[in-house]
C-alpha positions, 0 to 999 in steps of 0.5 A: 100756206093759207086757204079756205075750201068746201069740205066736200071738194077737199074730201073728194080729192083726198079720197083719190090721193090717199089711195095712191100713198103708202105709210111704208115709204117716207117719200110717198106718204104725203100730199103736197098742197100748193097754189095753182091760181088765185081761186084754185088749189093743187094737191099732189100725191105719188107712190113712185110709179103713179102721180095724181094731181087734183085741182079744187076751188079755193078762196084766199090761196097764198103762201109757200107749198107744204107737205101733209100726211095724206092719211091723217089729213083725210081722217081729219077732213072726213070729220069736218063739215062746211067751209074748212080753213087751212092756216099753216097746218091748223084746220078750222071748221065751225068750232073745231080747230085741229093742228097737223104737222107740215113738212118741207116740200123739198123732200117731195119727188113726183112724176108730173109736168110731162110735156105732151100733145093731148088728144081726147078719147072716149073715157067710158069705153076706155075705162070699161076695157081697163076694168075688165082686163085687171083680173087677168094681170099677173100682179106678181110679175115685174115685167110687161106681162104684169101690165095691160097692153093698149093697142090702137084698137084693143086692150089686153092682159094676161097672166100666162094662163089666161088672156083677156081681150077687149076690142075697141069701137073707137081707135086710140091715137097712139101705137102700142104701149104697156101700162102698170096695172096700178095706173089702170086701176086709178084711171078707172076710179079717178075719172068720172066724165065721158071723155078724157085727154091722153098724151104720151112723151117717150116713156111717160103717159099723161091723162087728164079731165082738167080737174084730175091729172094722172102721170106715170111711167110706161112699162119697158119691154115687148108685150107677147104676140097675143094675137097669134094665140087667138084662134080664128073662129068660123062659128060663134055662139051667144049665151045668156049671161044670167042663165 
């Protein structure tokens, strides 16, 4: 694999990808580097639950795809500047030249390429709702209660002792689903624009802004009937948060 990229483009992509890898598991420690088009590079990382794909501009992209240790690659790129040339595992930038071991991509297993109809949603409100519900997830639970429930008009999480609900201004284009809290965290951190596209296919979910795409499995099971737990309030009081 050979290509030349700008340091800032590669570094920004790797920051999202490294967060999604783990050194404790052989299959989930690497980033897969491959050609997307003549002028774009595709980088993929997975932790077995969430797969993140980043596409960045590149020059002279050709050759077979490779696997590189994500954390080592990120550490090296962070110390370089300007244009970086990757030549079969050797990174060159200015007078710097660093060799990294590469592996066969056949050992890479990820969830991606899910075929589904994508619809555009308000990314700002969606991310705000997810970020504000993460604190109430039961991160220990291995069932749906450990995730975040997304309805057409609300997003909710619970740990059995507290329940956090956000009522959306803009309805979502799908029925009730439950996503892993790890996926919710990556959605909040990866996407920066005002809109994203989202799609579902059986047990899978896909979110993209064209430069970054995230795939994940949905959590199986029925989420608790949380609406029954919310009392009907006849009177309400507004308080100043700063006081």
